ZAMARTI-724054 format. One record per residue (C-alpha): residue number from 1; residue in three letters; chain; x, y, z. Coordinates in nm, 3 decimals, padded with zeros to 5 digits. Layout:
[NUM "ALA" "A" [X Y Z]]
...
% end
This chain:
[1 "MET" "A" [-00.862 -04.621 02.946]]
[2 "ARG" "A" [-01.135 -04.807 02.760]]
[3 "PRO" "A" [-01.503 -04.746 02.687]]
[4 "ALA" "A" [-01.789 -04.884 02.889]]
[5 "VAL" "A" [-01.707 -05.008 03.237]]
[6 "PRO" "A" [-02.008 -05.174 03.405]]
[7 "GLU" "A" [-02.079 -05.035 03.751]]
[8 "ALA" "A" [-02.108 -05.389 03.889]]
[9 "ILE" "A" [-01.736 -05.452 03.861]]
[10 "ARG" "A" [-01.626 -05.142 04.057]]
[11 "ALA" "A" [-01.531 -05.334 04.374]]
[12 "ALA" "A" [-01.374 -05.616 04.175]]
[13 "MET" "A" [-01.150 -05.375 03.987]]
[14 "ILE" "A" [-01.030 -05.215 04.310]]
[15 "ALA" "A" [-00.940 -05.554 04.452]]
[16 "ALA" "A" [-00.748 -05.656 04.141]]
[17 "LEU" "A" [-00.552 -05.333 04.121]]
[18 "VAL" "A" [-00.451 -05.334 04.486]]
[19 "CYS" "A" [-00.337 -05.695 04.485]]
[20 "LEU" "A" [-00.079 -05.639 04.210]]
[21 "THR" "A" [00.203 -05.498 04.421]]
[22 "PRO" "A" [00.538 -05.615 04.276]]
[23 "GLY" "A" [00.792 -05.809 04.477]]
[24 "ALA" "A" [00.836 -06.139 04.652]]
[25 "ALA" "A" [00.568 -06.368 04.789]]
[26 "ARG" "A" [00.308 -06.250 05.038]]
[27 "ALA" "A" [00.262 -05.916 04.860]]
[28 "GLU" "A" [-00.085 -05.913 05.017]]
[29 "ASP" "A" [00.076 -05.856 05.357]]
[30 "ARG" "A" [00.243 -05.537 05.237]]
[31 "VAL" "A" [-00.077 -05.387 05.097]]
[32 "ALA" "A" [-00.295 -05.479 05.393]]
[33 "SER" "A" [-00.235 -05.136 05.547]]
[34 "LEU" "A" [-00.332 -04.952 05.228]]
[35 "THR" "A" [-00.668 -04.796 05.153]]
[36 "ALA" "A" [-00.787 -04.790 04.794]]
[37 "GLY" "A" [-01.035 -04.590 04.593]]
[38 "LEU" "A" [-01.153 -04.593 04.234]]
[39 "ALA" "A" [-01.322 -04.310 04.044]]
[40 "PHE" "A" [-01.442 -04.281 03.686]]
[41 "PHE" "A" [-01.396 -03.952 03.500]]
[42 "ASP" "A" [-01.456 -03.798 03.161]]
[43 "PRO" "A" [-01.116 -03.786 02.983]]
[44 "ASP" "A" [-01.212 -03.464 02.802]]
[45 "THR" "A" [-01.335 -03.258 03.097]]
[46 "GLY" "A" [-01.191 -03.438 03.399]]
[47 "ALA" "A" [-01.538 -03.444 03.560]]
[48 "VAL" "A" [-01.650 -03.748 03.759]]
[49 "MET" "A" [-01.892 -03.957 03.554]]
[50 "ARG" "A" [-02.088 -04.280 03.553]]
[51 "PRO" "A" [-01.958 -04.517 03.283]]
[52 "GLU" "A" [-02.185 -04.553 02.982]]
[53 "SER" "A" [-02.165 -04.782 02.683]]
[54 "GLY" "A" [-01.981 -04.625 02.390]]
[55 "ARG" "A" [-01.833 -04.332 02.586]]
[56 "PRO" "A" [-01.461 -04.309 02.671]]
[57 "VAL" "A" [-01.397 -04.325 03.043]]
[58 "GLY" "A" [-01.091 -04.267 03.258]]
[59 "LEU" "A" [-01.006 -04.464 03.571]]
[60 "ARG" "A" [-00.836 -04.296 03.865]]
[61 "VAL" "A" [-00.699 -04.530 04.133]]
[62 "THR" "A" [-00.595 -04.383 04.468]]
[63 "LEU" "A" [-00.377 -04.575 04.714]]
[64 "ARG" "A" [-00.300 -04.436 05.059]]
[65 "ASP" "A" [-00.124 -04.560 05.369]]
[66 "ALA" "A" [-00.400 -04.622 05.621]]
[67 "VAL" "A" [-00.194 -04.467 05.902]]
[68 "THR" "A" [-00.015 -04.172 05.741]]
[69 "GLY" "A" [-00.251 -04.101 05.453]]
[70 "ARG" "A" [00.043 -04.075 05.215]]
[71 "ALA" "A" [00.071 -04.239 04.876]]
[72 "PRO" "A" [00.303 -04.543 04.884]]
[73 "ARG" "A" [00.623 -04.543 04.681]]
[74 "GLY" "A" [00.745 -04.826 04.463]]
[75 "VAL" "A" [00.399 -04.965 04.388]]
[76 "ALA" "A" [00.340 -05.040 04.020]]
[77 "LEU" "A" [-00.027 -05.094 03.942]]
[78 "ALA" "A" [-00.149 -05.345 03.688]]
[79 "GLY" "A" [-00.515 -05.380 03.604]]
[80 "TRP" "A" [-00.768 -05.510 03.359]]
[81 "ILE" "A" [-01.140 -05.508 03.293]]
[82 "ARG" "A" [-01.337 -05.825 03.232]]
[83 "PRO" "A" [-01.705 -05.898 03.175]]
[84 "ASP" "A" [-01.913 -05.972 03.483]]
[85 "SER" "A" [-01.959 -06.349 03.450]]
[86 "ALA" "A" [-02.057 -06.626 03.689]]
[87 "GLY" "A" [-01.757 -06.829 03.572]]
[88 "ASN" "A" [-01.499 -06.569 03.672]]
[89 "THR" "A" [-01.236 -06.656 03.928]]
[90 "SER" "A" [-01.213 -06.417 04.221]]
[91 "CYS" "A" [-01.006 -06.101 04.180]]
[92 "GLU" "A" [-00.763 -06.232 04.441]]
[93 "ASP" "A" [-00.705 -06.555 04.246]]
[94 "ALA" "A" [-00.677 -06.363 03.917]]
[95 "ALA" "A" [-00.417 -06.133 04.071]]
[96 "ARG" "A" [-00.216 -06.426 04.207]]
[97 "GLY" "A" [-00.227 -06.587 03.864]]
[98 "PHE" "A" [-00.102 -06.268 03.702]]
[99 "ARG" "A" [00.196 -06.246 03.938]]
[100 "VAL" "A" [00.296 -06.600 03.838]]
[101 "THR" "A" [00.220 -06.596 03.463]]
[102 "ARG" "A" [00.222 -06.221 03.382]]
[103 "ARG" "A" [-00.093 -06.283 03.180]]
[104 "ILE" "A" [-00.434 -06.131 03.237]]
[105 "PRO" "A" [-00.748 -06.349 03.253]]
[106 "LEU" "A" [-00.890 -06.476 02.925]]
[107 "GLY" "A" [-01.136 -06.228 02.775]]
[108 "ALA" "A" [-01.014 -05.933 02.986]]
[109 "THR" "A" [-00.907 -05.594 02.849]]
[110 "ASP" "A" [-00.559 -05.489 02.959]]
[111 "LEU" "A" [-00.532 -05.139 03.111]]
[112 "ASN" "A" [-00.152 -05.135 03.119]]
[113 "GLY" "A" [00.097 -05.065 02.844]]
[114 "VAL" "A" [00.177 -04.768 02.625]]
[115 "LEU" "A" [00.022 -04.577 02.338]]
[116 "LEU" "A" [00.239 -04.440 02.058]]
[117 "LEU" "A" [00.151 -04.100 01.911]]
[118 "SER" "A" [00.293 -04.008 01.571]]
[119 "ALA" "A" [00.286 -03.675 01.388]]
[120 "ASN" "A" [00.367 -03.720 01.020]]
[121 "ARG" "A" [00.504 -03.479 00.761]]
[122 "ASP" "A" [00.170 -03.457 00.581]]
[123 "GLY" "A" [00.002 -03.329 00.898]]
[124 "SER" "A" [-00.165 -03.659 00.987]]
[125 "LEU" "A" [-00.174 -03.781 01.346]]
[126 "GLY" "A" [-00.212 -04.139 01.464]]
[127 "VAL" "A" [-00.232 -04.327 01.794]]
[128 "ILE" "A" [-00.113 -04.689 01.798]]
[129 "ASP" "A" [-00.173 -04.947 02.071]]
[130 "PRO" "A" [00.112 -05.206 02.045]]
[131 "LYS" "A" [-00.101 -05.461 02.230]]
[132 "LEU" "A" [-00.317 -05.478 01.916]]
[133 "ASN" "A" [-00.028 -05.550 01.678]]
[134 "LEU" "A" [-00.153 -05.898 01.588]]
[135 "GLN" "A" [-00.514 -05.791 01.538]]
[136 "SER" "A" [-00.675 -05.646 01.225]]
[137 "SER" "A" [-00.569 -05.293 01.321]]
[138 "ASN" "A" [-00.352 -05.143 01.594]]
[139 "MET" "A" [-00.454 -04.780 01.536]]
[140 "ILE" "A" [-00.714 -04.651 01.780]]
[141 "ALA" "A" [-00.733 -04.283 01.679]]
[142 "ALA" "A" [-00.635 -04.065 01.382]]
[143 "ALA" "A" [-00.678 -03.712 01.249]]
[144 "VAL" "A" [-00.537 -03.482 00.981]]
[145 "GLN" "A" [-00.410 -03.126 01.028]]
[146 "THR" "A" [-00.314 -02.876 00.761]]
[147 "GLN" "A" [00.043 -02.859 00.892]]
[148 "VAL" "A" [00.282 -03.040 01.123]]
[149 "PRO" "A" [00.262 -02.923 01.488]]
[150 "ASP" "A" [00.565 -02.733 01.613]]
[151 "THR" "A" [00.518 -02.861 01.970]]
[152 "ILE" "A" [00.323 -03.156 02.113]]
[153 "ALA" "A" [00.251 -03.203 02.484]]
[154 "VAL" "A" [00.065 -03.515 02.600]]
[155 "ASP" "A" [-00.190 -03.459 02.876]]
[156 "THR" "A" [-00.224 -03.815 03.010]]
[157 "ALA" "A" [-00.479 -03.713 03.274]]
[158 "ARG" "A" [-00.728 -03.626 02.999]]
[159 "MET" "A" [-00.590 -03.864 02.735]]
[160 "ARG" "A" [-00.523 -03.592 02.481]]
[161 "ALA" "A" [-00.234 -03.431 02.298]]
[162 "LEU" "A" [-00.205 -03.052 02.292]]
[163 "LEU" "A" [-00.071 -02.918 01.963]]
[164 "ARG" "A" [00.098 -02.583 01.903]]
[165 "PHE" "A" [00.129 -02.436 01.556]]
[166 "ALA" "A" [00.375 -02.152 01.497]]
[167 "GLY" "A" [00.210 -01.826 01.398]]
[168 "LYS" "A" [-00.136 -01.933 01.518]]
[169 "ASP" "A" [-00.329 -01.827 01.829]]
[170 "GLY" "A" [-00.460 -02.089 02.071]]
[171 "LEU" "A" [-00.392 -02.461 02.091]]
[172 "THR" "A" [-00.549 -02.771 01.939]]
[173 "ALA" "A" [-00.650 -03.075 02.146]]
[174 "PHE" "A" [-00.634 -03.419 01.982]]
[175 "SER" "A" [-00.813 -03.701 02.169]]
[176 "LEU" "A" [-00.595 -04.011 02.206]]
[177 "LEU" "A" [-00.911 -04.222 02.240]]
[178 "THR" "A" [-01.141 -04.096 01.965]]
[179 "GLY" "A" [-00.927 -03.878 01.737]]
[180 "ALA" "A" [-01.158 -03.580 01.793]]
[181 "VAL" "A" [-00.991 -03.243 01.735]]
[182 "THR" "A" [-01.106 -02.937 01.930]]
[183 "PRO" "A" [-00.970 -02.584 01.983]]
[184 "VAL" "A" [-00.831 -02.499 02.327]]
[185 "ALA" "A" [-00.756 -02.156 02.477]]
[186 "PRO" "A" [-00.834 -01.959 02.159]]
[187 "ASP" "A" [-00.746 -01.636 02.341]]
[188 "LEU" "A" [-00.385 -01.752 02.389]]
[189 "SER" "A" [-00.181 -01.517 02.171]]
[190 "GLN" "A" [00.095 -01.671 01.958]]
[191 "PRO" "A" [00.193 -01.950 02.203]]
[192 "SER" "A" [00.565 -02.027 02.196]]
[193 "ASP" "A" [00.572 -02.347 02.406]]
[194 "ILE" "A" [00.353 -02.595 02.596]]
[195 "VAL" "A" [00.425 -02.860 02.861]]
[196 "ALA" "A" [00.207 -03.111 03.045]]
[197 "SER" "A" [00.241 -03.359 03.332]]
[198 "ASP" "A" [00.010 -03.529 03.579]]
[199 "GLY" "A" [00.142 -03.318 03.866]]
[200 "ILE" "A" [00.106 -02.970 03.713]]
[201 "GLY" "A" [-00.153 -03.009 03.439]]
[202 "VAL" "A" [-00.104 -02.814 03.115]]
[203 "TRP" "A" [00.091 -02.487 03.095]]
[204 "ALA" "A" [00.151 -02.269 02.791]]
[205 "ALA" "A" [00.375 -01.973 02.714]]
[206 "SER" "A" [00.218 -01.678 02.536]]
[207 "GLY" "A" [00.384 -01.441 02.292]]
[208 "ASP" "A" [00.322 -01.156 02.535]]
[209 "GLY" "A" [00.598 -01.287 02.766]]
[210 "THR" "A" [00.370 -01.461 03.017]]
[211 "ILE" "A" [00.288 -01.822 03.108]]
[212 "ARG" "A" [-00.052 -01.956 03.211]]
[213 "ARG" "A" [-00.220 -02.280 03.309]]
[214 "ILE" "A" [-00.467 -02.427 03.062]]
[215 "GLY" "A" [-00.770 -02.576 03.235]]
[216 "GLY" "A" [-00.820 -02.642 03.606]]
[217 "PRO" "A" [-00.879 -02.365 03.862]]
[218 "ALA" "A" [-00.823 -02.023 03.707]]
[219 "LEU" "A" [-00.483 -01.864 03.768]]
[220 "ALA" "A" [-00.369 -01.522 03.653]]
[221 "PRO" "A" [-00.099 -01.518 03.382]]
[222 "ILE" "A" [00.253 -01.498 03.527]]
[223 "ALA" "A" [00.505 -01.260 03.373]]
[224 "VAL" "A" [00.841 -01.408 03.276]]
[225 "ALA" "A" [01.001 -01.116 03.095]]
[226 "PRO" "A" [00.943 -00.740 03.126]]
[227 "GLY" "A" [00.791 -00.724 02.778]]
[228 "PRO" "A" [00.650 -00.932 02.491]]
[229 "GLY" "A" [00.858 -01.210 02.343]]
[230 "PRO" "A" [00.882 -01.589 02.309]]
[231 "VAL" "A" [00.912 -01.792 02.630]]
[232 "GLU" "A" [01.033 -02.151 02.666]]
[233 "LEU" "A" [00.915 -02.393 02.937]]
[234 "ARG" "A" [01.101 -02.671 03.116]]
[235 "LEU" "A" [00.990 -02.946 03.357]]
[236 "PRO" "A" [01.216 -03.117 03.615]]
[237 "ALA" "A" [01.343 -03.463 03.531]]
[238 "ASP" "A" [01.173 -03.583 03.852]]
[239 "PRO" "A" [00.802 -03.619 03.760]]
[240 "ASP" "A" [00.696 -03.573 04.124]]
[241 "ALA" "A" [00.864 -03.233 04.167]]
[242 "GLY" "A" [00.554 -03.035 04.065]]
[243 "LEU" "A" [00.752 -02.737 03.934]]
[244 "LEU" "A" [00.806 -02.574 03.597]]
[245 "ALA" "A" [01.044 -02.305 03.479]]
[246 "GLY" "A" [00.992 -02.043 03.211]]
[247 "PHE" "A" [01.263 -01.831 03.052]]
[248 "GLY" "A" [01.240 -01.562 02.786]]
[249 "ARG" "A" [01.461 -01.584 02.481]]
[250 "GLY" "A" [01.542 -01.219 02.539]]
[251 "GLY" "A" [01.587 -01.262 02.914]]
[252 "GLY" "A" [01.375 -01.318 03.225]]
[253 "LEU" "A" [01.316 -01.623 03.446]]
[254 "VAL" "A" [01.040 -01.765 03.663]]
[255 "VAL" "A" [00.998 -02.093 03.857]]
[256 "VAL" "A" [00.642 -02.183 03.953]]
[257 "GLU" "A" [00.454 -02.451 04.147]]
[258 "GLY" "A" [00.239 -02.594 03.871]]
[259 "ALA" "A" [-00.054 -02.701 04.088]]
[260 "THR" "A" [-00.097 -02.372 04.276]]
[261 "GLY" "A" [00.074 -02.108 04.065]]
[262 "ARG" "A" [00.292 -02.007 04.360]]
[263 "ILE" "A" [00.606 -01.831 04.239]]
[264 "VAL" "A" [00.922 -01.994 04.374]]
[265 "LEU" "A" [01.168 -01.769 04.191]]
[266 "SER" "A" [01.113 -01.468 03.965]]
[267 "ASP" "A" [01.360 -01.236 03.793]]
[268 "PRO" "A" [01.230 -01.057 03.481]]
[269 "ALA" "A" [01.569 -00.887 03.434]]
[270 "ARG" "A" [01.774 -01.208 03.438]]
[271 "ALA" "A" [02.018 -01.237 03.145]]
[272 "PRO" "A" [01.912 -01.478 02.868]]
[273 "PHE" "A" [01.966 -01.853 02.893]]
[274 "ALA" "A" [02.050 -02.082 02.603]]
[275 "ASP" "A" [01.885 -02.366 02.795]]
[276 "LEU" "A" [01.812 -02.457 03.156]]
[277 "GLY" "A" [01.674 -02.719 03.392]]
[278 "VAL" "A" [01.510 -02.696 03.732]]
[279 "LEU" "A" [01.564 -02.920 04.036]]
[280 "PRO" "A" [01.286 -03.035 04.272]]
[281 "ASP" "A" [01.384 -02.767 04.528]]
[282 "GLY" "A" [01.363 -02.487 04.271]]
[283 "THR" "A" [01.736 -02.456 04.204]]
[284 "VAL" "A" [01.803 -02.360 03.842]]
[285 "LEU" "A" [02.093 -02.498 03.637]]
[286 "GLY" "A" [02.137 -02.320 03.307]]
[287 "LEU" "A" [02.359 -02.223 03.018]]
[288 "SER" "A" [02.457 -01.864 02.948]]
[289 "GLY" "A" [02.315 -01.705 02.636]]
[290 "ASP" "A" [02.634 -01.776 02.441]]
[291 "GLY" "A" [02.650 -02.133 02.577]]
[292 "ARG" "A" [03.002 -02.097 02.714]]
[293 "GLN" "A" [02.918 -02.098 03.085]]
[294 "GLY" "A" [02.708 -02.300 03.322]]
[295 "ARG" "A" [02.489 -02.096 03.559]]
[296 "ILE" "A" [02.349 -02.197 03.900]]
[297 "LEU" "A" [02.077 -02.002 04.082]]
[298 "PHE" "A" [01.924 -02.081 04.422]]
[299 "PRO" "A" [01.562 -01.990 04.507]]
[300 "ASP" "A" [01.652 -01.872 04.859]]
[301 "ASP" "A" [01.924 -01.638 04.727]]
[302 "PRO" "A" [01.829 -01.543 04.369]]
[303 "GLY" "A" [02.068 -01.248 04.362]]
[304 "ARG" "A" [02.365 -01.483 04.383]]
[305 "GLU" "A" [02.466 -01.666 04.067]]
[306 "ILE" "A" [02.747 -01.919 04.032]]
[307 "THR" "A" [02.908 -01.948 03.688]]
[308 "VAL" "A" [03.116 -02.239 03.559]]
[309 "PRO" "A" [03.329 -02.205 03.240]]
[310 "LEU" "A" [03.263 -02.497 03.004]]
[311 "GLY" "A" [03.550 -02.460 02.756]]
[312 "PHE" "A" [03.321 -02.494 02.453]]
[313 "ARG" "A" [02.987 -02.363 02.330]]
[314 "ALA" "A" [02.695 -02.576 02.452]]
[315 "ALA" "A" [02.334 -02.551 02.340]]
[316 "ARG" "A" [02.153 -02.811 02.551]]
[317 "LEU" "A" [02.145 -02.909 02.917]]
[318 "ARG" "A" [02.011 -03.230 03.067]]
[319 "ILE" "A" [01.983 -03.303 03.441]]
[320 "SER" "A" [01.945 -03.638 03.620]]
[321 "PRO" "A" [01.620 -03.688 03.816]]
[322 "ASP" "A" [01.803 -03.669 04.151]]
[323 "GLY" "A" [01.979 -03.348 04.048]]
[324 "ARG" "A" [02.327 -03.485 04.113]]
[325 "PHE" "A" [02.447 -03.473 03.754]]
[326 "ALA" "A" [02.400 -03.234 03.463]]
[327 "ALA" "A" [02.534 -03.268 03.109]]
[328 "ALA" "A" [02.591 -02.972 02.876]]
[329 "PHE" "A" [02.642 -03.046 02.507]]
[330 "ALA" "A" [02.585 -02.921 02.153]]
[331 "PRO" "A" [02.380 -03.151 01.926]]
[332 "GLY" "A" [02.597 -03.251 01.633]]
[333 "GLY" "A" [02.902 -03.087 01.787]]
[334 "ARG" "A" [03.194 -03.198 01.997]]
[335 "GLY" "A" [03.241 -03.177 02.370]]
[336 "ILE" "A" [03.033 -03.252 02.676]]
[337 "ALA" "A" [03.060 -03.116 03.028]]
% end
């Protein structure tokens, strides 16, 4: 994401991005059956836009199999933006050079890499681009809050961080590109948790015992517990699963499709969990409220619950992306199951 992308390089950027499939020689042969598209969007609103000088812009690349229409797996995109110049090599030659040298063309702006977001004890926020470490400054955005956020969720689709402050209504959005700070969902009462991912967008838990999506097509709030109370949210380890789970600290459970709001599993009377995780098929693995038992629930038979004695008191549960392994443990304690 970088400001100001001239319209003239749209086709060139598509060609460069598509040609960078990893693997052995003749990668071009493997992408010949792919169709590609490139769209520019406003990182703050998500709306399609025409790039303008001085305005942040997001790039959305879409790759599809020309026959099935499905997105390919195992394709890692690499891309850059360079000035439109008569001396430029072709995008195909630049891509071949990158696969050999792992260096982008001279004068180009790299679109790959990571940004590091820090929240400091004095309430200051900063975004660092490690690619700029040897330049005069590597910080691209900064802001100051009156207190340290209790929860931070990064919305990469809109290049912002959502901040939750205990005891305050609504959320605060911090732009990772400009440092601008704006209020979000001011009607959200005493939020207790927030999560974000490309597949589901942004979801928040309200103090009234419901969860709701922030932004995107409007969805009605979804009840987790029978009454008011804090709710915690969990995402699957598999980023493509598209689900999220909410559980009330006083009891109650719901598993939802993040993109549509469809309820996969709901039980407001479910006994409290100490922690839980959700698998891509909606199966829930959790810890009992006292942390001494593992609990397994299936979306097609929610009335049936399998319990597994752990032999110690656990407080946290982590699940592998494929769902084959789960580890229960207590931070700072002894024992793991």
